[in-house]
C-alpha positions in Angstrom: -0.2 0.0 0.2 1.6 3.6 -1.3 1.7 6.0 2.0 -0.6 9.1 1.2 1.2 12.0 0.6 1.2 15.3 3.1 -0.9 17.7 1.4 1.0 20.8 0.7 0.1 24.6 0.9 -0.2 24.3 -3.4 -2.4 21.6 -3.3 -5.4 24.4 -0.8 -4.5 26.5 -3.4 -5.7 24.1 -6.2 -8.4 23.0 -4.0 -9.5 27.4 -2.8 -8.8 28.7 -6.7 -5.9 30.9 -5.0 -2.5 31.4 -5.7 -0.1 30.0 -3.1 1.2 33.6 -2.0 -2.1 34.2 -0.8 -2.3 30.9 1.8 1.0 31.7 3.1 -0.8 35.2 4.1 -3.8 33.8 5.0 -2.1 30.8 6.9 0.5 33.7 8.6 -2.4 35.6 9.5 -1.8 38.2 7.4 -4.5 41.5 6.9 -3.8 41.8 3.7 -6.5 39.0 2.7 -9.6 39.6 2.7 -12.3 38.2 5.1 -14.2 35.8 2.5 -10.8 34.4 0.4 -9.5 33.7 4.7 -12.7 31.8 5.2 -12.4 29.4 1.9 -8.5 29.0 2.1 -9.5 27.8 6.2 -11.9 25.8 5.6 -9.8 24.0 2.8 -6.7 23.7 4.9 -9.1 21.9 7.6 -10.7 19.4 4.7 -7.1 18.3 3.7 -6.3 18.7 7.6 -3.3 20.7 7.0 -0.7 21.5 9.5 1.8 24.2 9.9 5.7 22.6 9.8 7.0 25.4 12.6 10.2 24.3 12.3 10.8 24.4 8.5 8.9 27.7 8.9 11.2 29.1 11.6 14.1 27.6 10.2 12.6 29.8 6.8 11.8 33.3 7.5 14.3 33.3 11.1 11.3 33.2 13.2 10.1 31.0 16.2 6.4 31.4 15.7 6.1 32.9 19.6 4.9 35.9 21.1 5.3 37.3 24.7 3.1 39.4 26.5 4.9 40.2 29.8 3.6 41.5 32.1 4.5 44.5 35.3 4.3 42.8 38.6 1.9 45.2 40.4 1.0 45.6 43.7 -2.1 42.6 44.5 -3.4 41.3 48.0 -2.3 37.8 46.4 0.7 36.1 45.3 -0.4 36.7 41.4 0.9 40.4 41.5 -1.2 40.6 38.2 -3.7 43.0 38.1 -6.9 41.6 37.2 -7.6 44.2 34.2 -5.0 42.5 32.2 -5.8 38.7 33.4 -9.4 39.2 31.5 -7.5 40.2 28.2 -5.2 37.4 28.4 -7.8 35.5 27.1 -8.0 37.4 24.1 -4.4 37.6 23.0 -4.4 34.2 23.7 -6.8 33.3 21.4 -5.3 36.0 18.9 -2.5 34.3 18.9 -3.9 31.0 18.0 -6.2 32.9 15.3 -2.2 33.5 13.9 -0.5 30.4 14.1 1.7 32.4 17.0 2.6 30.7 20.4 2.0 32.6 23.2 5.2 32.8 25.8 4.3 34.7 29.1 6.0 36.4 31.2 7.0 39.7 34.0 9.0 42.4 33.1 12.3 41.8 33.7 13.4 45.9 33.4 17.2 45.5 33.0 19.6 47.0 30.5 19.0 44.0 27.9 16.4 42.7 29.6 15.4 42.3 25.6 17.9 40.2 24.8 15.8 36.9 26.7 13.9 37.5 24.0 14.0 38.3 20.8 17.2 38.6 20.7 17.6 35.2 21.2 15.0 34.2 18.7 12.7 32.9 22.0 9.7 35.2 20.7 9.4 37.5 17.4 7.9 40.5 18.7 6.8 41.9 22.6 3.1 42.9 24.1 3.5 44.8 26.8 1.1 45.0 29.6 1.7 47.3 32.7 4.3 49.9 33.9 4.2 51.9 37.2 5.5 54.6 36.2 6.0 55.9 32.9 8.3 58.6 33.0 11.2 56.7 34.3 10.1 53.5 32.1 9.9 55.3 29.0 13.8 55.2 29.0 13.5 51.6 28.9 10.8 51.6 25.5 12.9 54.1 23.6 15.9 51.4 24.2 13.5 49.0 21.9 13.1 51.2 19.4 16.8 51.9 19.4 17.1 47.9 18.4 14.7 47.8 15.9 12.7 45.3 18.9 9.6 43.9 17.3 6.1 45.7 19.7 3.4 46.8 20.6 2.5 48.3 24.0 -1.4 48.0 26.4 -1.5 52.7 27.1 -1.6 55.9 26.3 -1.2 56.8 22.9 0.0 60.1 22.6 2.5 61.6 19.7 5.9 61.9 20.9 5.7 58.2 22.8 8.0 55.5 21.7 7.1 52.3 19.6 3.4 51.2 18.9 0.4 51.5 21.9 -3.2 49.9 21.0 -5.3 52.0 24.2 -8.6 53.5 24.8 -9.7 57.2 24.8 -9.4 57.7 28.4 -10.0 61.4 28.3 -13.4 60.0 26.6 -13.7 58.0 29.3 -13.2 60.6 32.5 -15.7 62.7 30.7 -18.8 60.1 30.8 -18.0 59.6 34.4 -18.3 62.8 34.8 -21.8 63.8 32.9 -23.3 60.7 34.7 -22.2 62.0 38.2 -23.6 66.0 37.0 -26.9 64.0 35.8 -26.9 61.9 38.7 -27.8 65.4 40.2 -23.6 65.4 42.1 -21.9 69.0 42.2 -18.7 68.4 44.4 -16.5 65.2 42.6 -13.0 64.1 43.9 -11.5 62.5 41.9 -9.0 59.5 43.5 -5.8 58.4 41.4 -2.5 59.9 40.1 -3.2 63.3 38.1 0.6 63.5 36.5 2.5 62.7 33.5 4.1 59.9 35.3 0.8 57.8 35.0 -0.5 59.5 31.5 -3.8 57.5 31.6 -5.4 57.9 35.4 -4.0 61.7 33.7 -6.4 61.5 31.0 -9.2 60.7 32.7 -8.8 63.2 35.2 -8.8 65.6 32.5 -11.9 64.4 31.1 -13.4 64.9 34.8 -12.6 68.4 34.8 -13.9 69.1 30.8 -17.2 67.7 31.6 -17.1 70.3 34.9 -15.8 72.7 33.3 -19.3 72.6 30.6 -21.4 72.4 32.8 -19.9 76.2 34.9 -18.1 73.6 37.5 -14.5 73.3 38.8 -12.5 70.3 40.0 -11.2 71.4 43.4 -7.2 70.2 43.3 -7.9 69.5 48.0 -10.3 66.5 46.7 -7.1 65.3 44.4 -5.5 62.3 45.9 -2.9 60.0 45.0 -3.7 56.0 44.7 -2.2 53.7 42.7 -4.2 50.4 41.6 -5.2 48.9 44.3 -7.4 48.4 46.8 -5.6 49.0 49.9 -4.5 52.6 47.7 -8.2 53.6 47.4 -8.6 52.6 50.9 -5.3 54.6 51.9 -6.7 57.7 49.9 -10.5 58.0 50.9 -9.3 57.8 54.5 -6.9 60.4 53.9 -10.0 62.6 51.7 -12.2 62.6 54.0 -9.6 63.8 56.7 -9.1 66.8 54.8 -12.4 67.5 55.7 -14.1 68.9 52.6 -17.6 68.0 51.9 -18.2 65.9 48.4 -20.9 64.6 47.2 -19.3 61.7 44.6 -15.8 60.2 44.1 -14.3 59.4 40.3 -11.6 57.1 40.8 -9.0 56.3 38.4 -9.5 52.7 38.4 -12.4 49.8 39.7 -9.7 48.5 42.5 -8.9 51.7 43.8 -12.6 52.5 43.8 -14.2 49.2 45.6 -11.2 50.6 48.3 -12.3 53.9 48.6 -16.3 52.3 48.9 -14.8 50.7 52.0 -13.9 53.7 54.0 -17.1 55.2 53.1 -18.3 52.2 54.9 -16.7 52.4 57.3 -17.1 56.0 58.0 -20.7 55.4 58.0 -21.0 57.6 54.2 -24.0 55.7 52.1 -23.8 54.8 49.2 -25.2 56.4 46.5 -27.2 58.3 48.8 -24.6 60.3 50.4 -21.6 59.9 48.1 -22.0 58.0 44.6 -18.8 56.3 43.3 -17.8 55.6 39.3 -14.8 53.6 38.4 -12.5 52.7 35.3 -12.0 49.2 33.6 -14.5 47.2 34.8 -12.9 44.2 35.6 -15.0 41.4 37.3 -15.0 42.3 40.6 -16.6 45.7 39.7 -20.1 43.8 39.4 -20.2 41.6 42.6 -17.8 44.7 44.9 -21.0 46.4 47.5 -22.9 47.4 46.2 -22.7 46.8 42.6 -20.1 49.6 41.0 -21.0 51.4 38.4 -17.5 52.0 35.8 -16.5 52.9 32.1 -15.9 49.6 30.3 -12.6 49.5 28.6 -13.3 46.1 25.8 -10.5 43.9 27.2 -11.5 41.4 23.8 -11.3 44.0 21.4 -8.2 45.4 23.1 -6.4 41.8 23.0 -7.1 40.8 19.6 -5.4 44.6 18.6 -2.3 43.9 20.0 -1.9 40.8 18.3 -2.0 41.9 15.0 -0.6 45.6 14.7 2.5 43.2 16.5 2.4 40.5 13.8 2.1 43.7 11.3 5.2 45.1 13.2 6.5 41.2 12.9 5.8 41.0 8.6 7.6 44.5 8.6 4.7 46.1 7.6 3.2 49.6 8.4 1.0 49.6 12.2 0.1 52.8 14.1 -0.9 53.4 17.3 -5.1 52.8 18.1 -7.5 54.0 20.8 -10.9 52.7 21.9 -13.9 53.6 22.9 -14.9 53.7 25.8 -19.0 52.8 27.4 -20.1 53.8 30.9 -21.7 51.3 32.7 -24.4 52.0 35.2 -25.2 49.8 38.7 -25.9 50.8 41.8 -23.3 53.1 43.6 -24.5 55.3 41.4 -28.1 56.8 40.9 -29.9 59.8 40.3 -31.1 62.2 43.2 -35.4 61.9 43.7 
């Protein structure tokens, strides 16, 4: 009996009625192929039980077929040290990598002088996805070093004209406007902002500016004495709210720069005998799963983690293929829950 030969990309091209080059583009996830053609080629590949020879492909292209997802270590009450917002994004990134035929290596960022050498330079990964960064002013030099080395990378973060490299982020300023406009519609007039408001934390700063703009449109202002710095953790949110209350300045709403900060702040309000939302309305940012189960459930600004993961991978693949790639901002959306309501 003659052993059945293995299907090739030329077999797929013949059956699908396209060129072999088109088949190659589809199999490596190129965005240059239209959706109808992509689906037809993928269907034929499944029929022929075609498997990509990753080792041979790597030898031909000098690519590893692997992307590295590098997480910044955040303060957490458990041992994960991962912001739960990024955990929500991880599933989308993993699925997007699979669709592009890429393996995914997940690790923490090591901010040494040659942190890139463990990945792209050593052929462990063809490109980097960076999630989280801490103090942006300190982190920026690391990004500039990656650009100078020609490292393929994309990060989730604020989008600015003068930033090193390519970023995918949320329209944080508009999100801040949505939060403040909602609180104003609820009859609130004295809004406190809990979270850093400086260029060291540009995403928080944009949310602050959005809130400030919405208040200005209503003929109000954001009182600087009602702004308290806080990093993204429940403990920081709790401590910031305690500090805010100690200042003795009246406020009827808190806009927190993240859900974790908001949840910590609500615990401080509860302990102080302040009713939410009767006395003070609270709005967060991110829409992490925990926001639905806080007491009361947290009104928040949602960032689309599913679309974010897809776009991070697609953009990085463009860079890996030396194709043009641009930064992009995703829209924010308000999710109203019981931590805020209209006064009646």
